[in-house]
C-alpha positions, 0 to 999 in steps of 0.5 A: 489531476482529479480530487481524490473522493473522501470516504469517510470523516475524521481528521488524519494522524499527524506524522512526523518521523514515524509512519506505520504501513500494513500490507494486507491481501490474500495468502501467497501473495508476496506479502512477506517478500515484499516486507523482507525485501524493503528491510533488507533488499535480499528475496528468499525463494521459500516463505513460510505462511505468516502467523499473526503479524510481525513487524519491521522497521527501516528509515527513509531519507524523504526531501530531507526529512527522515521517516522511520516507517513501521511496516506490518507483515500480516497474516491472510489466513482467514482463521488471522483475521480477528487478530490482524484486524486489530492492528489496522487502527493504529495505521497510517497506511495500507498497502492491498497486495494481489498476486497478478497470476492469480485473478482470485486475489485480485478479486478479493481487492474490494473485500480488503478495501471494505476491511480498512473502511471498517476497521482501520482509522479514517482515511488512510492512505491506501495503495495497491500492488499487483506482486509477481510482475517477474511471471509475466508469461503467466499474468491472468490480471491487466494493469488497466483492470488494476487501475480502473479499480484504484480509481474506483475506490480512490487509492493513491497508486497502483504499482505492480513488484517484484521482490525476487526482480528488485522491482517497485519495492522501494518505490512502494514505500517512498511514495507512501512515505510522501504522502504521509508527509505531505498529510501531515504538512498540510494538518500541521500548518493548516494550509486549507480546511479540512475538507481540502486536505482530504480531498485534494491529495491527488494520485501520484503515479501508476507504474508498472515493471520497466520493461512495460509501460512506465504509467497510467493515471487514475 
């Protein structure tokens, strides 16, 4: 596959058994539902807006290695931006979420990428998720458009998710953990130069819900 562009210089953070991920995006795209489903497998119909930031921890078994994922739930409202920006620097990965029934939330994705590049650590793993894919009859964002945007910005993957119907939630975090392990292994054991470490990590899986086309590649 083609290499993912490297947009900034710096050394990725080492990761052994711990990783921090941040779902970010506009308000009411379902970030809290995604985090809560990842934590407990439970979907709650009514969620209050997140105030500031909160986090959950869950361990994943990845290829025989246990990875403790600390996943932050951050507020999307403008008045909390300064607070949530302060958390970016410690993150290993960012998950940008949009609501595929609301085009404005997809149009905000480049803004969130800029936020990550400005305030986050260098070379974060960045994924894109289109949430609420169970509302297929209300879809206003095409999956192909999300793939195009992901390719443009060199994101790891795009997945369409539904916390309500348990679609692709665990897959998001498993894929993220695998990428963090892969990058850490290359960095620790010196397999190749720093440049090859940052550019040879190709997009892996880009998936919709099971009832639609299963994948595309960036």
